[in-house]
VOGU-3710 file (C-alpha; in Angstrom, 3 decimals, decimal comma):
1> xxxxxxxxxx> 0,147/0,019/-0,183  3,138/2,098/-0,253  3,987/4,519/2,903  1,108/4,837/5,374  2,535/8,280/6,076  2,276/10,073/2,829  -1,473/8,376/2,197  -4,281/10,733/2,720  -7,322/8,459/1,335  -6,916/4,848/0,686
11> xxxxxxxxxx> -9,531/1,428/-0,295  -8,249/-1,605/1,430  -9,401/-4,840/-0,342  -12,390/-3,295/-1,321  -15,303/-5,294/-3,129  -18,420/-4,280/-3,794  -22,253/-6,159/-5,063  -24,908/-4,770/-6,940  -28,036/-6,997/-6,132  -25,939/-9,992/-5,749
21> xxxxxxxxxx> -23,920/-8,882/-8,823  -19,909/-8,414/-8,135  -18,535/-5,558/-9,846  -15,269/-5,008/-7,173  -13,207/-7,628/-6,468  -10,959/-6,676/-3,217  -9,458/-3,494/-4,631  -6,263/-2,074/-3,448  -5,764/1,838/-4,010  -4,009/4,421/-2,515
31> xxxxxxxxxx> -3,692/8,562/-2,493  -0,703/10,363/-1,741  -0,227/14,196/-0,503  -0,086/15,967/-3,522  -0,354/13,568/-6,393  -2,334/13,172/-8,996  -3,121/9,328/-9,187  -4,657/8,626/-12,270  -7,658/5,497/-12,187  -7,982/3,581/-16,029
41> xxxxxxxxxx> -9,606/0,926/-17,104  -12,854/-0,280/-19,935  -16,125/0,979/-19,516  -17,465/-1,585/-16,591  -14,107/-1,940/-15,105  -14,928/-0,466/-11,655  -13,561/2,620/-12,236  -16,774/4,720/-11,087  -17,920/2,424/-8,103  -14,321/2,405/-6,881
51> xxxxxxxxxx> -14,889/6,660/-7,056  -17,953/6,324/-5,398  -17,099/4,261/-2,352  -13,554/6,481/-2,328  -16,127/9,699/-1,750  -19,059/8,019/0,311  -22,145/7,708/-2,192  -21,461/3,765/-2,290  -20,306/1,884/0,858  -17,993/-1,375/0,485
61> xxxxxxxxxx> -19,701/-4,548/0,531  -16,489/-6,138/1,916  -12,667/-4,225/2,865  -12,413/-0,874/4,055  -11,773/2,835/3,031  -8,931/4,612/5,183  -8,349/8,433/6,313  -5,058/9,218/7,091  -4,403/5,803/7,475  -7,393/5,213/9,537
71> xxxxxxxxxx> -10,446/3,342/9,180  -13,498/5,363/8,117  -16,780/5,101/7,414  -17,626/8,226/5,115  -20,977/9,628/5,369  -23,356/9,486/2,097  -24,728/12,388/-0,395  -21,647/13,983/-0,723  -21,520/14,837/3,060  -17,767/13,554/2,783
81> xxxxxxxxxx> -16,799/17,025/1,495  -16,545/17,972/5,162  -13,754/15,724/5,511  -12,031/17,711/2,864  -13,413/14,792/0,125  -14,902/15,790/-3,071  -15,837/14,405/-6,090  -17,061/16,134/-9,991  -19,269/13,831/-10,589  -19,108/12,612/-14,066
91> xxxxxxxxxx> -23,139/12,918/-14,359  -23,697/16,976/-13,771  -24,509/17,366/-9,832  -26,146/20,694/-10,043  -29,405/21,767/-9,273  -30,569/23,156/-12,507  -33,060/25,614/-11,169  -30,808/27,879/-9,457  -28,757/30,013/-10,648  -24,893/29,550/-10,747
101> xxxxxxxxxx> -23,784/31,263/-7,692  -26,968/29,494/-5,559  -25,799/26,031/-7,271  -21,701/27,220/-6,013  -23,095/28,178/-2,336  -25,995/25,150/-1,688  -25,867/23,826/1,729  -22,767/26,340/2,240  -24,728/29,660/1,996  -22,847/32,635/3,013
111> xxxxxxxxxx> -24,817/34,907/5,663  -24,728/38,135/7,401  -26,267/38,637/10,311  -28,485/35,903/9,903  -29,017/36,738/5,919  -28,082/35,629/2,861  -24,805/37,504/2,162  -25,988/37,630/-2,210  -22,785/40,235/-2,949  -20,214/38,160/-1,116
121> xxxxxxxxxx> -21,492/34,830/-2,616  -21,271/35,963/-6,039  -17,822/37,620/-5,843  -16,688/34,242/-4,705  -17,941/32,783/-7,724  -17,315/34,900/-9,874  -13,396/34,927/-8,680  -13,742/30,914/-8,867  -14,481/31,126/-12,547  -12,201/33,411/-13,248
131> xxxxxxxxxx> -9,404/31,259/-11,857  -10,695/28,470/-14,796  -11,209/30,854/-17,326  -14,706/30,436/-17,769  -16,572/32,940/-19,071  -19,777/31,822/-17,371  -22,348/34,240/-15,976  -22,800/33,943/-12,331  -26,152/34,912/-11,932  -27,039/32,572/-15,779
141> xxxxxxxxxx> -29,959/29,339/-14,376  -27,763/26,438/-14,180  -30,535/25,172/-16,930  -29,859/27,502/-20,023  -26,133/26,530/-19,890  -24,542/24,655/-22,130  -23,122/21,654/-21,531  -19,177/23,031/-21,569  -20,055/25,709/-19,180  -22,137/23,364/-17,220
151> xxxxxxxxxx> -19,041/21,338/-16,405  -17,098/24,404/-15,476  -19,081/25,739/-13,323  -19,338/21,883/-11,383  -15,526/22,205/-11,451  -14,873/25,663/-10,007  -17,656/24,607/-7,326  -15,287/20,979/-6,281  -11,452/23,333/-6,295  -13,633/26,258/-4,980
161> xxxxxxxxxx> -14,388/24,467/-1,835  -10,261/23,799/-0,209  -10,475/19,900/-0,330  -7,920/17,635/0,508  -8,287/15,460/-2,045  -10,217/16,112/-5,045  -12,098/13,319/-7,233  -12,315/13,901/-11,252  -14,493/11,716/-13,194  -13,764/12,495/-16,908
171> xxxxxxxxxx> -13,861/16,180/-15,531  -12,539/17,437/-19,653  -15,111/14,889/-21,951  -17,018/18,629/-22,597  -14,221/20,878/-22,586  -11,969/22,706/-25,301  -7,851/21,984/-25,537  -7,702/25,841/-24,307  -10,254/25,214/-21,340  -8,661/21,796/-20,313
181> xxxxxxxxxx> -5,373/23,699/-20,241  -6,424/26,260/-17,720  -7,746/23,182/-15,422  -4,539/21,692/-15,693  -2,563/24,635/-14,322  -5,356/25,142/-11,560  -5,139/21,544/-10,425  -0,993/21,881/-10,224  -1,277/25,004/-8,459  -3,580/23,243/-6,172
191> xxxxxxxxxx> -1,433/19,663/-6,172  1,770/22,092/-5,141  -0,343/23,191/-2,192  -0,768/20,166/-1,091  -4,228/19,095/-2,621  -4,457/15,595/-3,833  -6,259/14,413/-6,490  -8,233/11,114/-8,474  -8,301/11,582/-12,104  -10,629/9,157/-13,978
201> xxxxxxxxxx> -10,052/10,027/-17,694  -10,398/8,014/-20,571  -7,586/10,308/-22,354  -4,557/8,743/-22,703  -2,241/12,073/-23,518  -3,961/14,047/-20,418  -3,101/10,708/-17,694  0,119/11,258/-19,024  0,911/15,086/-18,893  -0,901/15,496/-15,660
211> xxxxxxxxxx> -0,243/12,318/-13,534  2,051/11,100/-11,183  0,964/7,563/-10,775  -1,584/5,501/-13,248  -3,698/2,690/-11,632  -6,223/0,416/-14,302  -8,596/-1,954/-13,068  -9,934/-5,044/-15,797  -13,138/-6,267/-14,669  -13,913/-5,213/-11,298
221> xxxxxxxxxx> -10,109/-6,393/-10,639  -6,962/-4,597/-10,007  -4,390/-5,052/-12,636  -1,242/-2,850/-11,918  -0,163/0,319/-10,201  2,609/2,626/-11,260  4,738/5,330/-11,826  3,431/7,572/-14,957  7,078/8,159/-16,097  7,404/3,856/-15,985
231> xxxxxxxxxx> 4,468/3,876/-18,831  3,522/5,128/-22,154  -0,375/4,961/-23,558  -0,142/1,956/-26,027  0,958/0,073/-22,449  -2,136/1,428/-20,891  -4,146/0,756/-23,385  -3,181/-2,789/-23,296  -3,500/-3,554/-19,646  -6,926/-1,797/-19,949
241> xxxxxxxxxx> -8,519/-4,572/-22,501  -6,112/-6,958/-21,900  -4,988/-7,348/-25,365  -2,949/-5,431/-28,164  -4,659/-2,928/-30,546  -2,735/-2,741/-33,543  -4,855/-0,308/-35,360  -7,407/1,414/-33,636  -9,681/3,049/-36,622  -10,683/0,460/-39,529
251> xxxxxxxxxx> -9,304/0,541/-43,222  -11,083/3,954/-44,614  -13,338/3,239/-47,531  -13,550/5,878/-50,436  -17,179/5,946/-52,052  -17,121/5,361/-55,807  -17,952/9,273/-57,497  -20,657/8,174/-58,996  -22,506/7,140/-55,978  -25,697/8,581/-55,039
261> xxxxxxxxxx> -26,626/11,674/-53,247  -28,804/10,714/-50,229  -28,503/13,688/-47,988  -28,306/16,983/-49,721  -28,398/20,225/-47,515  -29,115/23,743/-49,286  -28,793/26,616/-47,347  -29,746/25,716/-44,110  -30,309/28,330/-41,811  -31,385/28,483/-37,899
271> xxxxxxxxxx> -30,977/30,862/-35,190  -27,128/30,751/-35,007  -26,847/27,877/-38,260  -25,956/30,588/-41,578  -26,510/29,518/-44,611  -25,120/25,327/-44,408  -24,878/23,472/-47,622  -23,610/20,178/-48,182  -24,270/16,590/-49,630  -23,333/13,417/-48,643
281> xxxxxxxxxx> -23,419/10,198/-50,547  -24,308/6,632/-50,395  -21,417/4,327/-48,514  -19,373/7,719/-47,181  -18,103/8,454/-43,661  -18,198/12,616/-43,610  -16,994/14,323/-40,376  -17,807/17,418/-38,882  -15,212/19,133/-37,138  -14,849/22,302/-35,225
291> xxxxxxxxxx> -14,049/24,077/-31,719  -17,221/24,228/-28,863  -19,973/26,155/-29,490  -19,280/26,115/-33,641  -22,804/25,170/-34,398  -22,167/21,224/-35,581  -25,196/19,847/-32,884  -27,510/22,851/-33,684  -27,080/21,997/-37,688  -27,577/18,347/-36,662
301> xxxxxxxxxx> -30,743/18,756/-34,936  -31,099/21,072/-38,032  -31,474/18,144/-40,208  -33,148/15,902/-38,944  -35,747/17,634/-37,633  -35,195/18,636/-34,069  -34,774/22,141/-34,321  -36,340/24,885/-36,350  -35,355/26,521/-39,219  -35,591/29,968/-40,317
311> xxxxxxxxxx> -34,840/28,608/-44,442  -33,194/26,464/-46,575  -34,375/23,146/-47,684  -33,581/19,271/-46,830  -33,219/17,101/-49,480  -33,267/12,907/-48,293  -33,141/11,056/-51,226  -34,478/13,894/-53,424  -37,347/13,957/-51,473  -37,952/17,822/-49,663
321> xxxxxxxxxx> -38,944/17,213/-45,945  -40,653/19,845/-43,967  -38,724/22,290/-41,344  -38,863/21,005/-37,669  -40,799/17,412/-38,721  -39,062/15,176/-36,554  -41,245/12,176/-38,483  -40,760/12,875/-41,587  -37,109/12,751/-41,183  -37,370/9,477/-39,477
331> xxxxxxxxxx> -39,561/8,144/-42,398  -37,644/9,375/-44,932  -34,664/6,591/-43,072  -32,866/8,899/-41,037  -31,840/8,945/-37,818  -30,112/11,153/-35,301  -27,746/9,493/-32,179  -27,795/12,711/-29,430  -24,200/13,260/-27,813  -25,980/13,588/-24,820
341> xxxxxxxxxx> -26,433/9,999/-24,349  -27,629/10,391/-20,269  -30,336/13,494/-20,173  -31,640/13,051/-24,173  -30,746/9,466/-25,013  -32,038/7,385/-23,048  -34,083/6,460/-19,957  -31,806/5,871/-17,076  -34,176/4,625/-14,723  -35,592/1,756/-17,064
351> xxxxxxxxxx> -34,393/-1,510/-18,347  -32,105/-1,752/-21,229  -35,167/-3,056/-23,381  -37,657/-0,566/-22,532  -34,676/1,413/-23,696  -34,091/0,067/-26,734  -37,009/-0,533/-28,657  -38,799/3,278/-27,494  -38,414/3,945/-31,345  -39,394/0,996/-32,917
361> xxxxxxxxxx> -42,508/-0,299/-30,446  -44,528/-0,586/-34,096  -42,228/-3,378/-35,017  -42,875/-5,674/-31,506  -46,446/-4,842/-31,622  -49,617/-7,310/-32,663  -53,036/-5,330/-32,660  -51,937/-2,541/-30,593  -49,732/-4,721/-27,463  -46,546/-4,903/-26,883
371> xxxxxxxxxx> -44,905/-8,776/-27,424  -42,738/-9,208/-25,114  -41,367/-12,149/-26,805  -40,263/-10,216/-29,979  -38,840/-7,571/-27,547  -36,681/-9,943/-26,209  -35,785/-11,142/-28,372  -34,700/-7,898/-30,142  -32,428/-7,619/-26,814  -30,618/-10,549/-27,266
381> xxxxxxxxxx> -29,853/-9,537/-31,326  -28,816/-6,187/-29,976  -26,359/-7,275/-27,364  -24,946/-9,790/-29,399  -24,517/-6,863/-32,359  -23,098/-4,306/-29,688  -21,590/-6,291/-27,885  -23,894/-4,938/-24,833  -22,096/-5,944/-21,561  -24,107/-6,576/-18,597
391> xxxxxxxxxx> -23,906/-9,253/-15,454  -27,128/-8,591/-14,545  -30,180/-8,350/-17,955  -32,430/-6,703/-15,314  -30,028/-3,684/-14,268  -31,376/-0,257/-14,697  -29,560/1,493/-17,715  -28,134/4,590/-14,553  -26,438/1,765/-13,218  -24,603/0,875/-16,516
401> xxxxxxxxxx> -20,805/1,855/-17,641  -20,941/4,696/-19,888  -19,693/2,290/-22,729  -22,066/0,280/-22,709  -24,642/2,928/-22,079  -23,478/4,164/-25,943  -23,606/0,839/-27,275  -27,077/0,820/-26,412  -27,938/3,777/-27,547  -26,709/3,099/-30,881
411> xxxxxxxxxx> -28,618/-0,353/-30,714  -31,648/1,281/-30,223  -31,268/4,343/-33,310  -29,761/0,816/-34,828  -33,380/-1,242/-34,354  -35,337/0,622/-37,198  -32,658/-0,161/-39,184  -32,030/3,562/-40,866  -29,681/4,357/-43,996  -28,684/8,246/-42,926
421> xxxxxxxxxx> -27,548/8,268/-39,506  -26,261/11,441/-38,027  -24,111/10,418/-34,792  -23,072/13,376/-32,594  -19,717/12,549/-30,324  -20,095/8,937/-30,557  -17,086/8,417/-28,417  -17,372/10,636/-25,818  -16,527/9,779/-21,924  -15,842/5,737/-23,583
431> xxxxxxxxxx> -12,593/3,771/-23,033  -10,148/2,683/-26,120  -11,494/-0,549/-26,718  -15,308/0,647/-26,912  -14,001/2,978/-29,117  -12,388/0,977/-31,506  -15,652/-1,357/-31,311  -17,787/1,596/-32,715  -15,653/2,558/-35,055  -15,652/-0,844/-36,992
441> xxxxxxxxxx> -19,274/-0,454/-36,378  -19,718/2,990/-38,187  -17,380/1,624/-40,761  -19,053/-1,478/-41,385  -22,771/0,312/-41,596  -20,972/2,344/-44,082  -19,723/-0,784/-46,244  -23,121/-1,774/-45,983  -24,224/1,178/-47,945  -25,201/3,184/-44,927
451> xxxxxxxxxx> -24,426/7,158/-45,121  -23,248/8,493/-41,811  -22,167/11,967/-40,324  -19,790/12,191/-37,657  -19,167/15,078/-35,261  -16,984/14,657/-33,312  -14,572/17,303/-30,920  -11,649/14,655/-30,989  -9,348/15,614/-34,104  -8,078/12,069/-34,601
461> xxxxxxxxxx> -11,344/10,396/-34,473  -12,456/12,590/-37,621  -9,397/12,177/-39,765  -9,375/8,391/-38,525  -12,446/7,913/-39,887  -13,518/10,539/-42,497  -13,465/10,713/-46,001  -14,590/14,003/-46,555  -14,559/16,639/-43,244  -16,656/20,085/-42,958
471> xxxxxxxxxx> -15,367/22,319/-40,305  -17,926/24,857/-39,041  -16,668/28,109/-36,935  -19,456/30,388/-35,811  -22,694/28,853/-37,056  -20,774/28,489/-40,839  -19,081/25,792/-42,889  -16,269/27,530/-43,400  -14,589/24,412/-45,334  -14,799/21,232/-46,566
481> xxxxxxxxxx> -11,910/18,756/-46,787  -11,077/15,656/-48,683  -8,666/13,060/-48,750  -4,479/14,202/-48,003  -6,114/17,195/-47,225  -7,715/16,160/-43,844  -5,138/16,803/-41,704  -4,988/18,975/-37,730  -3,415/21,588/-39,315  -5,828/21,948/-41,694
491> xxxxxxxxxx> -9,236/21,487/-39,700  -7,455/23,841/-36,954  -6,885/26,730/-39,677  -10,271/26,652/-40,723  -11,693/26,077/-36,927  -9,504/29,098/-35,550  -10,925/31,510/-38,516  -7,298/31,343/-39,992  -8,515/30,015/-43,330  -11,856/30,871/-44,754
501> xx> -13,215/28,324/-47,952  -12,539/29,762/-51,372
//
């Protein structure tokens, strides 16, 4: 377990069961004062369960949690913050109907003469946000903020509480590179002052850049703990998945130049997107790149019919679709995979089968009644096709790992067998092994004649998968790249406004 004198927080032989299904097997983990200890593993490896135990949100079925070398029972529901242990959840833990300031100080309000000192709380909130370089209005209501802004509020809330231990579960999943670097500067500053960090991330480059040590879990079991300087990204990935990853991306397949155009967007505008035009051919994988806030999601939502458009046309297989009509888009063989799987993609309090068939109930009904046997057959087929792993088939979706949730969302969308598929951030918060599975699935869809759009903030994903890439900036498509021109340098020149379409 290392030097007890330097260890702030530890798990000793910790195991955990949920409804008789074991998810952690006698795991050891320790965190030293003033270090960043990365926790790595595939989705479903047990990382989130372990950090919940180390922050009091779950109790171990066996084993112990130690604080400063002494066994302790951490209080539930975030009350361990009073003991100096703060967690930044992968799922936001913010009150959506409160303002940023009210959320920051919920449960620890500043008062003066028994009255809320709102001015002092606003000033402290502004200071915390400024430290992170976050351009977020402290008076804004949480539900009105985009996902990236909410994440910055969550991070500011945690690091402003003078915690001894900060647990960060995928904190950079929705942040830009610039925002991530500012966050890392703050982590390094706090680390130098003695704060300890547990850093859970699937981004190998960030783990190598930030952490001092790495612990890898696989299938609920401890695999290895080592100094980060003794590891490479390739070695970490191999330890996570238990096999060599020879090639993350499948071989690109260029569609025939004479292949039919199945989706054409002409001068589409929304309240933010301006005059977007592009064409997508059968069997093509087209990428949409750009910085967060460039309008990629807004454009896709307008194309599928989830968002009203002010003018312009969307033609699917040559037929013009009415604006703001999701049903018409789906009837034309289109499907949209949202980037917000927890908020808009899945019913987290329901089971896998309910989620799978939600958009295709007519396929599993007879005379107006659902046929359970048909749904069960579809679920079994989806589990095999998408490698959805759940130790208990009755599991509530909210308790599944992020990777398995994403594969279930894919299965749900594909249950209708669409031929034009818009996928927004296909691998956000997903481990490297599951990423490879999803990339292979997207490639297989295109090889089978489906037309696919991939919206991604991960540059290697766009470059590795797509044969054509549109780059957006401030609501406009500012460039389209093909072939050897699809490079990180060219994409960033367009995204940063250094280059525009001729």
